[in-house]
Each structure stands twice: as structure tokens, then as C-alpha cells.
N, C-alpha and C positions, 0 to 999 in steps of 0.2 A: 467437640471440646477442645481439640488441639488448636483449631483456628481461633477460638476465643482467647485461649491462653497465649497464643502467639502474637495477637494483635497489640496488646499493651506493651509487650517486649519491643516490638518494632517501633511503636510510637515513642516509647521511652528512649530507645536508641536514637531515633530521629532527633529528639529534643536535645540530647546530650551532644550529638555530633554537630548540630547547628551551633551550640555554645562553644565547642572546641574550634570550629572553623572561624568563629568570630574572634577568638583569641589569636588565631593565626593571622587573620586580617589586621588586627590591632598591632601585632608585632611588625608586620610589613609596613604599616603606617609609621611606626616609630623608627624603623630602619631607614625609611625614606626621609624622615625629618632629620635624623642624625647625620645622614649622608647628603644633606640638602645642597651642599656646595659642589658635588661632583656628579659624574655620569651615572653612578650607581643609584642615585635618587630616583631617576626616571624608571630604571629597571624595576626597582622594588615597588614603585607606585603602580606599575602595570601588573606586577604579581598580586598586589592588594586587590585590584579590580578583578583579576581572575578568581581569587578566593571568594570575593563577594558574589560573583556570578554562580560559582559552585554552591555557595551557601543558599542562594535563592532557589537553585534547582532542588536541593534537599528539602527546603521548606515547602515548596510548591510543585513537587513532582507530579507529572500527569498520570492519571489512572486511565489507561486506554482499554476500552472494552468493545469488542466487535460483536454484532448481533447478526446472525444469518438464519435463514428459515426457508423451508419449502414454500412455494408460492401460496399466498392467501392463508398463512398460518397465524396472521395477526401481528407481524413484526412492526409495521408502522404504528399500530395502535399502542404497542408496548413502548416504543420510543417516545411517542407523543405523551404517554402517561408519565414517563420519567421527566420529560420536559415540562409537562403541566399545561400544554396547549396544543392545538391541532396545527402543527408546523410542517410536517412532511406530507407531500402529496400522496394520495392513494386513490385507486379506482378498482373496479372489478377485475380488470386485466392486470397483468404484472406491471409494476410501476418502477421499482428501483433497477436501474442498470448502471448508474454511476455511484461508486462509493462516496459517501458524504460524511464529513466529520461534524459532530455536534459538540460544541465546546461551551461548558457552563462558565458564565462570567457574571459574578455577583454585582458588578458595577453597572451593568447594562439595564436600561429601562425597557427596551424592546429589542426583539431579535434582529440580527444583522447577518446577511449572507455576503461572504467575501469570495470573489473569484480572482485568483492570481492572474497575472499577465499570461502565463503559460496556458492556463485553463481557457482563457478567453481566446487566445490565438488558435488553439486546437478546434474550438467550436465555431469560431468565425470561418476557419478554413473548411470545416465540415458543412457549414451553411451554404457557402458558395458552390461546393461540389454538388450538394443536393439540388441547388437551383439550376445548375447546368444539366443535371440528370433529368430533372422534371421537365425542363424545356425540350430536351432531346426526346423523351418518351411521349410527351403530350399528356394532358390531364386525363383523357379517357383511359389510357393505359395505366396511369398512376392509380386512378380510382379502382380499376379492376384488380391491380396488384394489392391494394390496401383493403380488399373486401372484408377481411377478417378483423381489420383495425379501423373502424369508422372514425374514431377520435383523431386519427392521424391524417385523415383526408383534409380537414380544415387547415391543419398546420401546413400541409403540402401546398395548399392553395395560397396561403399567406406568403410562404417562402417564394413561390413562383413570381409574385408581383412586387415583393419587397425590394427596395433599392439599396438598403444598407443592412449589413450583417453584424453591426457593432453590438457588443454585449457590455452591459454596465459592470464595473469592477466591484461596486458595493450596492446592495439592495436592502432597503430598510423596511421593516413591517412584515407581518405574518402573511397577508394575502399576496403581496408582491413576491415574497420568497417562494411561496407555493407555486405561483405562476411561472417564475423563472426556472425553478428546479424541474417542474413538469416539462417545460419546453426543452431543456437540456437533455432530459431522459428520452423525450420523444424524438429529438434529432438523432440520437444514437440508434433508436429503433427504426427510424426512417432509412438511415444509411444501411442497416442490416437487411432491409427488405428491397429497397430500390437500387442500391449500389453496394453490394457486400464487400467490394474491394476497398471502399473507404470506411475505415474503422477508427473513430476518435478514441476509443478505449485503448487501442494499442499505443497511441501517442501521448497519453496522459502521464505526466510525471508528478502531478499534484492533483488534489481533489478539492471540490467546493467545501467551504467551511462555514458553519452557522454558529454565531456567538449568541447565546441566549441567557437571560437571567434564570436563576434557580428559584423555582416557584415556592419552595418552603423556607426561603431565607428569613421571612418575617416571623416565622413561628419557632425558629431555633432557640431563641432565648427562653421560651416557655417549656422546653423539653428537659427531661432528665439528663444528667451529665453524659451518660453513655450514649444515649440516642442523639444528643446534641453534637457530640464528637463525630458520630457517623454522618450526621447531616452536614456538618462543616466539610467533611471529607468529600461528600458528594459534589461540593462546589469545585473540586479539582477533577471531576470526571470528564472524560472525552469519549463519546460514543461514536463508533464507526458503523454507519448503516451500509451494509454490503448487499450486493445482489445475491439472491438465493441460488443454491446449486442447480436448481431446475427452472430458473426464471424463463418464462415463455419468450419466444422470439426466434426468428429465422436468422441463422448465421451469426448470432451474438457470441463473440469470443469473450466470455465472462470469466473463464477459469483462472487465467493469469491475474486478472484484476482482483479477484477475490483473494487469491493466494498472497499477493503482495501486501494487501491490507491486513490479512490475518497474521502475517509474520511480524508486523509491527506492534501487535497488541499483547497485553499481559494476560488477558482472559478472553475467551470466546464463548458466547452463549448461542446455542442452537435452539430454535423455537419449534415445537411440535404441536400439532392440533389434536387435542384430546379426542375430539369427535371422529378423527380419522385413524386412530391408532390401531384398532382391530382390523380395519379394512385395507389400509395401505401400508402400514408400518412394516409389515413382515418383509416386504421387498423394497418398495419405493423409498420410504423414509430411511430404512436401513442403508440403502445405497447412498442417499444424500449425506447421512451422518458419516459414513465411511469416507466420502470424498473430502469432508471437512477435516477428518482425522488425518488423511493423507497430507493436507496442507499444514496442519498445526500440531498434530499429535494429541494424545489424550490428557496430558498432565493438567492443563488448565482449561479443559472443556467442560462446560456446565450445560444442563438441559432445562429449558422452561417448557412445561406442559401447559399450554394456554387453553382457554375456554372450558375450564373445569366447572364453571358455573352451570354448564349444560349436562353435568353428570346426573344420571337417573338410576333408579333401582335396576340392578343387574349389570350395570357398567363396571369397569375396572375400579377397584378400590385404590386408595393411595399406596398401599402395600403392594398390590398387584402391578401398579405402574412402575414402582421401584424394581420389581422383579423383571418386568418387561424390558426396562432400560438395561438391566444387567445382562439378561439372556440374549435379547435380540440386537442390542446396539453395542454390546461389549463395553459399557461404561458403568461397571459395578462400583458402588460406593465403598469406601475403605473402612467404614465404621466410625471414622472420626470426622470426615468432611462430607456434608450433604451436597451431592452434585445434581440433584433433581429437585426442582421447585415447581409446585402447582400454583398457577396464577389465573386470574380472570382479568385480562387486560382491558376489556370494555368497561368493567366496573371501576378499575383503577383510573382509567382515563376520564370517565365522567366525574368521578370524585375530585381528581386533581384539577381538572379544568374549572370546576365550580369554585374550589378553594382558592385557586389563583385569582379568579375574578373577584372574590371577596377581598383578597389582599390588596387589590387595586382600588379599594374604597367603594365597593358597590353598596349603594344605599337603597335603591328602589328595585325590588324584585321584578317588577314589570319590564325593566330595561335589561334584565339579564339575558345573555345569549347562551348561557350554559345550564340554566335551571331546567329547561325542558328535557334534555337527555338524561339529566340526573333524576328527575321525577319519574321518567319512564323506567329507570333501573330500580328505584327504591319503593315506588308505590304500586307497581304491578298494574292490573287491569283498571284500577281506579285512579290512575295517575292524573288524568285531566281534572277531576273533581278535587283531588287532594292538593294539586298544585294551586288551584284557585284560593284555597284556604291556608296554604302554607305561609310561614314567615321565614325571614332570612335566618333567624336563629335555629328554627327547626330543620331547615335544609342544610345548614352547616353541620349540625349534629349527624344528620343522615349521611352527609358526604364523608365525614370523619369515620363513621361506622362502616360505610361501604369501602373506604380505603383500607381499613383494617381487614375486612373480609376478602379483599381482592388477592391477598397473599403477597403483595408487593413489598411490605415492610421487611419481613424476614429475608426475602430474595435480595433486596438492595443491601441490607446489612451484611449478609454473607458474601455478596459479590464484592463489596468494598473491602471486607476483611481479606478476601483472596487476592484482590488487586494490590493491596498494601504489601501483603506477604511476598508478592512477585516483584513489584516495581521498586519498593523502597530499598532493599539490599543492593540492587544493581546501581541505583542512583547514589546511594551512600558510598559504596566502594569507589565509584568514579571520582566523587568529590574528595574523598580522603587521599586517594592516590595523587590527585593534582596538588593538594595541600602539602603532602609529604615531599614531593619532588621540589616544590618551591622553597620549603623550609630548609631542605638539604642545601640548595643553592645559596640561600642566605647564610646558613651556618658556615659553609666553606669559605664564603667571601669574607664574613666577619672574622673568622679564625685567622685567615690569611693576613688580613689587615692588622689584627691585634698583634700577631707575632712579627710582622714585617716592619711595623712602624718604629721598632727599637733596634732594627738591624743597621749594620754599617751601610753608609750611602753607596759606597763602591760595590758592595755585594748586591744591593738592589739593582744597580745599573747593569751589572753582569747578568743578573737573572732576567731582566727585561729584554736584553739583547738575545739571550738564549731562547726565550719564548718567541721572539720575532724570527729567529732562525728556524724554530720548529714550525712556525706558520709557513715559511717559505718552503720547507721540506714537504709539508703537507700538500701545498699547491703543486709542487713538482711531482709528487706521487699521483695526484689527480691527472696530470697531463700525460704521464707515461703509462697509465694503467691499461694495457692492451687486453688483459684478460676479460675485461668487460665486453669488448667487441667480439671476442671468441665465443663467449656465452651467447651473445645476441645472434651471431651467425649460426650457431648450433640450433638455437631455438627456431630461427627462421626456416631452417631446413626441415625440422620436425613439423612445423605448422604447414609448410607447403605440401608435405606428404599427406597430412590429414585432409587438406582441402582437395587434393587430386583424387584421393580415395573416395571422399564423399561425393565428388562430382559424378563419378561413375554410378554410384548407388542412387543418387537423387533423380536421375533422368527417368521419366515415365514413358509408358507405351500405351497403346489402345487397350491391350489386354489387362493392364493394371486397373482399369476402370471397373472390370468385372470380377475382381478378385478381392473379396472381403478379407481374406487372410493377409493380403498384402498390407492393408491398412492397419489391421491388428498388429502385424509384425513391426511396422514402423511406429507404433504407438499413437497413431493419429486419433483413434477413438478416445483413448484415455486422456490425451493432452488437450484435445479440442472439444470434447463432449459430443462428437458426431455420432449419429446412428447410421450405420451402413445401409440398413434396410430402406431408408428414405431414398437414397440414390439408386440402389440396386432395383428397387421397385419400379422406378422410372425406366431404367434400362430394359427390364424384362417386359414392360408394357409394350415396348416398341420393337424389341429384338428377341427372337427365339433363342439364339445361341451366340455366344461371343465369336464363334468361328465365322458366322455369317456377316459380321460387322465389316463395313467398308469405310468406317470412320465418319459417316453422316447419318443423322437421325432426323426424320421429318415430322412436322407438326401441322395440325390444321389451323391453329390460331397463333397469333403473335404472343399472347399471354403465356400459353404453354411453352413455346420456344424460349421465351425469356426466363421463365421460372426454371426450366431445365438448364439453361445456360448458366444461371446463377449458381445452381447446385453443382453443375459440372466444373465450374471454376473453383468453387470452395474446396473440392476434394483434392486436386493436385496441389493447391496452395497449402492445405492443411498438412499434406504429406511433406511438402518442401519445408514448411515451418518446423515440423517435428524433427526432420533431419538436420536442419540448420541449428536447432536447439541443441542437438547432440554434439554438433561441431563446437558450439560455445562451451559446452561442458568440457570437451577434450582440450580445447584451447586454454581454458582457465586452469586446468590441471597442469598443462605444460608450462604456462607462464609462471604459475606458483612455484614449480620446481626450479625454473630458471632464476626466479627472484631469490629463492633460498640459496642457490649456488652463488649468486651475485653477492649476497650478504656475507657469506663465508669468505669470499675473495677479498671484499673490501675490508673486513675486520682483520684478516691476516696481513694485508698490506699496510694498514694504518696503526695497528695496535702498538707496535714498537715505538712509534713516534709519541703517542699519547702516554704510554706507560713511562717512557723516559722523562717526559715533562712532569708527570705526576710524582714520580720517585724523586726527582731533583727538588721539586717544591717541598715535598715532605721532609727531605733531608735538610734543606736550607732553613725552612721556617717551622719545622716540627708540627705540621698539620696533616690530618688524614683526609685526602681528597679522593672522591669516587671517580670511576670511569664513566663517561657519558654514554647514554643509550640513544643513538641516532634514530630519527623517525623513519619508518618505512611505510609510505602511503600506497593506496591502491586506487585504481580507476577502472570503472566498468567500460566494456566495449559495447557499442550499439551497432546493430546491423539493419540494413534495409531488407525488406522482404519482397518476394517476387509478385508481380501484378500481371493479370491476363485480361483479354477482352473477348466479347461475344461476337459471333458471326452468323448472319442469316442470308438466304438467297431465294429467288423466285423461280419456279419451273412451270412448263406447259402441262396440260392434262391429257393430250393425245386425242384418240378417236372415240366415237360413240356408235353403237348399233341402233338402227331404226327399222321398223317394219312398215312397208308401203303396200298399197293395193293397186294392182295393174290388170288390164284386159288385153289379151293377145288373141290373134285370129286362130292360132294353133291350139289354144286352150278353150275348148268348147265354143269355137268360132267367135270368141269374144263375148259370148252371152253371159258367162259367169266370171266374176273377177277372182283373181288369185293374190295371195299374200307373198311378199318377197322381203328378205332381210338384207339390208345394205349397210355399208360402213360410211359414216359421214363425219368429216373433220369438224371439230368444235369451232365455234366462231372465232374471229380474229382476236378479240380481247381474251386474255389468259387469266384463269383463276389463280389467284396468289395463294401460295402456302409457304410454310417456313421450315427452315432446316438449321440444325446446329452441327457444325463440323468438329467432331472430337479430335480428329487428326490435326486440325488447325490449332485447336487449343493446346494439344499436347506439344506441338512444335513450338508454339509461343511460350509455353511454360518452360520447356527445356532450354530455350534461348535465355529466358529470364533467370533461370536457375544458374546457368553458366555465367551470365553477367553479374548476378548477385555474388557468386563465389569469387569471381574476379575482383569485384569491388571490396569484398571482405578481405581478400588478400592485400589489396592496396591499403585498406584502413589498418590492418594489422601491422603492416610495415611502418606506416606512419606512427601508429600507436607505440610500437616497440621503440622506435627512434626517440619519441618524446618521453615515454615512460622510463626507459633506461637512463636517458639523459637527466630526467627529473630526479630519479631515485639516487643517482650518483651525486647530483648537486645537493640534494637534501642531506645525504650522508656527510659529505665533506663540509657543507655549511654548518651543520651541527657541531662537528669537531672543531671547525674554525672558530665558531662562537665560544666553545669551551675554552680554547687556548687564549682567544682574544680577551675574554672577560678577566682571566687571570693577569694577562699583561696589563690591561687597563687599570685593574685594581692596584697593581704594583706601581704603575705610573702615578696613580692618585696618592699612594703612600709616599712617593718621592716628594709630592707637593705638600702633603701633610707634615712631613718632617721639617718643613720650613716655617711652620706655624710658631706663634709665640709659645713659650713654655706652658702658660696657663691654658691656652686653647688646646694645645697638644695633650696635656694631662686630662682635660675634660673629655676629649674625643676618645682617648684610651679607656677612660672609665665607662663611657657609654657603650663602647664596643664590648668591653668585658661584661657588662650587664646583659647584653643581648645573647652572648654565647650560651650560658647555662639554660636560658629560657628556650632556645632552639632545641637543645637536647631533651628537655622535659616535654616539649610539644611533640617531637618525633616519637618519643616513648609512648605518649598518650595516643597518638595516631596509630601506631603499630598495634596497640591494645584494641582499639576500636576496629581496625582492619580485621583482626583475628575474630572478634565477636561477630562482626557482620558476616564474614565468610562462614563461620560456624552456623549462624542462623540461616544463611542461604542454603547450606548443605543439608540442613534438617527439614527443609520444606518438603 
């Protein structure tokens, strides 16, 4: 009930805030027109554009919803049902490895896949890396390594002979989109199997985006008011298709990819398979859900129980499912908000797919591509006979009824309500704060001009000169501020200490490979999703005890050696990645402390200058001016991660024993032959076998760790130089702009004093009209800021 009650409040608030922002925009437009003859006109025209952009954000804020699922729980079917057509690739094996945004666009006639330059660059690089690896291994070895993934063999063959790795930036049409997304996902999986050190997912800063029409747009006008409003809001929905927590694949580092996308979403849906709840949910599904909670928390996590159309007598009832979710997954409902929805995605998809085809003016049922799967769902075992006799009208009714029985309608309605409750307040607060800051600037400028235009000409001249002196003092302060460099030097020493300490801990040894506790202690399992048993089983298969290890493990086949080498590489790399991640955290904390200290120093050194100018202007022109708030921006640090290589060698097999028959005179006078065992050296050609040198890998890893830490140190030094310089510049530029605006306003007043009496009186009147309106708008903005904050706190 609370969600239903909350939604109209938010939508009402949204409407009123948009109206208020338009008033602010109109006032900026008037101010720009009044001041059309001076530099203030351009400034307020820019303010007007800022307010218009903020208004558009409030009107059309995105509702971002991520969907995650254990493998084969029906996630793609659910997304395709919301889209209304089969748009996402799917197959029996795990499909999604790359997060994909699906953005509803009512203006589109057919779906469009957009790949940004950065996405294309990452995958084109991955394509050529795979091509080199395939040529290096040879197709026989590649086919052997891809034995469990036959669909990847054909792609590997195409990559091997293809001369260009160019990827289209835009792909139009359903079939081409499915083909291109399948290829991108398969490239990631090929890299994870053939060359684990090449990982496109680690380099992605953007994701593929699909723009698709909303399939129910043509029926909105026929719906009841409440349902129609929800349907319109679905047109602002952005769905994030993310890899499941347990997506199959060797060496796929999906954890960070999933976490990044979940953090950007207002709501997260986790899909569970109803048919598997009793058998797997106690442990496996529970573990998957907990991993999602680690990324995103419980507050906005909802559960979809899919395949409830397969419920039979004796299965869990809806009430028991709710109890299961509360007890096993720790997601108890609060009595007001339903967090668990039972759905039948296959039913929803078949219904939605047919209804969308109808909306595209389907006239002949025989030409329908979606009628057959719909008939299979609604007509049961007689579907073939029923379909022959069915009409478009009959199937449309069946589709609408199937949609209602799928459970999707209440799920989408509640999901949209929850998304609005989360996304709207944040967007509204941001827009109101932008509007308030710009209104205050306009208010102060207009007040200053209104009071100054009637002042003595000599007094104006003195004040302009005083402001120019303040600007020079501010610049002098910037040049002599040595405390900034002291803070930077102190931070540099602290970061060097962190890096030296981590260098000692990061180095690995042969024994590290056999110690599962070592990986648990460094957090490798938790952060990379590794299973220690996979690697340790390999070790114990060939080595009885870690004490016996000399650093080399032998294999009969090249395939075994390469598979082991890939796993052996991934373990120290995972360990190093985990340790370097802890370095990033420590460095971020230290930098943030230094930034806070820097801000305090800058404010202490400059506040006297600004306050002196403000007080002087207040005293001279009787206006209340505020102190500026300089911007303090942040920049992320990116680090390269260590890389290692595989090593193999060939050895001889030695001697063999053979039994021969001989006759000698001293043994029964040579009448009876005797048998004798002799040692015979193997033939000149040597039998090849393969080995992996753990010691060589360890040495390589340690060298690369040291190089990486050295590079991190260099990048930090460069970063700090640029960051501190940029932050100081931003701080002083903002203060400089603050004083410069007042000086320029007073210079403009000096010019205005030379206007004719008639024009001067007209300008004074127009300025006077603007002042009370700015106060009224600030008052209204403050009221809506309070309402929005209160609404957000009550969520």
C-alpha cells in the first residue's frame, strides 16, 4: 500500500517541479533580454540552457533496472518479454558475458544496436589477439581446447582466416543484432579459454546499447488512466542485462563487471527458477543471491520466481515461496512492499511477441511468425488443429489472456513504482540545486546593479579598482601558496610506504601454489570467484607433496600442459590483482585525506580576500552577497595488471629392458637356449612430452608485480602533480570568476549611467521587477527541496 500511495506523490512532485523550473528558465530568458547590451546577457542565456537541461532530466529521468540470474533461469526470456520480441541471443550454454543496456525509444520503428568507439576498440584488439593465439596454437589444439564449446570452434575458424577485425558502430534489425551480440560474447569466452591473459571485460568502460520501440505503445490510449500512466513510464525504462553470478566459463572475470553495472541501477531483479528451488536453492541459489547483495545491498533488491506455470500438486505454494525467500535468502517482505513476484516468462514472451506483431498490422495469420509458439502455449496438445481453425481475433484474445496469467502486469507495475521512488527524488534534488544556485547568482547580480546604478560615479570607479586589486591579491596568493606542495610531499611519502609494503607481500613462491589458505587470506576466492580445488586437484594429480616439488610438472600431452599453464597463470595473477586492489583502496583513502587538508588550507588562505570584497560591496551598495563554493573534482586512477607467459620443453625417455634368447656351449652344450635380460637404449628419435615450470612462472610473476608497482608509483606521481595542480586551479578560478563577475557588473553599471534618462529609468524599473521574483523563486525552490528530501528519507 505504501508504494501505491507514494507513487502519485512523486509524480505530482515531478509535475510541480517541472513547472517551477520552467518559471526559472523564463526568468533567465527575461534577464538575458533586459541585459542584452552587455556581457551579462550571454551568462544568463547559458544559465537558461542549464535550467532547460535540468528540466528535461526531471521530465525524462531514466528508470535503470538490472536483471541478474543463475544460469538458465530464464533471464533472456524475461527481458525479451518486456521488449516484446526475441532480441537477446540465447542458447543452451551460458550466453551473457557482456552487460548490455536495453533502452526503450518510442520513436524507433525497429531496434538498433549501438557500439561506442571504446567498445569497438576493445573488441577489435581482442580479435587480433585471438587471431595471433589461434595461429600460434594451430587449429588441432584449438579444437581440442574447445571440446566443451563446439559453437566456438566455427568462430575460431573464421577468426583465423579473417583479414579484418572491424566492427560496425551501428547495427539495425533484430537478426543482425542477435548475430553481433552473440559474436561479441563469444569473443570474450574464446579469450577466457584460449588466452586468459587477454580479457576484454577488464578494459570495457562502456557497454553495448540496444534502442528498441516499446511494444505496447499503440495500446496505451485504450488503457485506464492508472495503467496508461504506468505504460508511459515504461517508455523511460533502461534494462541492464548482466552476466549471472555463476555464468559458466573458464577464467571469466565477471565479478567486477557485474558490480559496476549494479551500482548504477536503481533497482535489481534476481531471477530464480521455481523448478530448482527445492533442489539447489538451499546452497547454490542462496550463495548467488548473497553475492548480489554484497554488490548492491538489500534495499532495492527484488526476486522474480520464474517458471511457476510448471507448478504441480505438492510443489511449494505462493505463501511457501514467500517464506522460503524470507528464511533462506534473507529477503523478507516488510508487509508494505511485495519483493517477490511469481511469473511465467515463456507465457509472457509468447503473448508479447504476438501482440507486437499484430500492432505491426498483421493481416494474414498464415504469414505470422509468432502464432505457432503462442498456439503451443494456449491450445495444449491440440494446438496444431486449433491453429488451423483460429482467427486473428481469437488469437489476440488468447494472447491478452495469456499475458494477464503470466504475472508480468503486476510485476512491471510494482517495478516501475519502486524505480520512480528511487530515481525521481535524486533527479529532482539535483535539478533544484542547479536552479537555486543560478537564481542566487542572478539575484545578487541584479541587486548589485539596481543599487549601484544610482551611486556616485567616483564611488563606482573606486570600487572597480578595489575589486581589481582583490583579483591581483588572489593571484599573488596562488603563486606563493607553498602549503600545497608540503601536503603533496607528505602524501607522496605515505604512498611510497604503502607501495614498498605491498611489494614485499605481493611476491609469490612455489609453496604459495599449494596453500589454499594463502588465497583465502588474500581474498582471491571472494574477489575473482575462483575455486581453489580446481587448481589444487591438478597439483595433487601430479605431485604427492609440496615438499617434493622442484618447480617443474610434466605432462603427456600438449593439451594437458597448456590447460595447466592457463590455470597456473590465473592463480598468481588473481592474487596480485587482489593485492593491487587493496593498494587502490589505501591510496584512495590517503588521497581523500590529503584533498580535505588541501581544501582547508585553500579556504584559510583565501577567505579573508573574498570576505573583504563581499563586506565592502555590502557596505557600499547595501546588497547581501553570498560566499562562493569552489568545485572540488575527483579523478579515478587506472592501473595496469601483471601478465605472465607459459613455458614447455622436451626430454628424452632413457633405456628399456629387453629379454633375448641365447645358446652357449657352457649351458647344456648349447642344446637348450636360455633367456637373458639386457638394457637397450631407445632409438635416436626422442618421444616428446611436455612440462610446465612453476618456478619460471613465479619468477616472471614477481618481476611483473615489481614492474607494475613501479609503474603505479610513476602514475601516482604524475596523477598527484596533475590533480593537485588542477584542484588548485579550479579553486582559484572559481574565486576569480566570483570577483570578476562583480567587477564586470560594476563596469557595466558605469556604462549604464551614461544612458539617456528615459533608457536609464526603464532599465532600473526592469531590474527592480526581477529582484522580488528571484526571492519568490528561491523560496519556492527551498520548499520543494525540503519536500523532496523528506520524501526520499521516507522511502
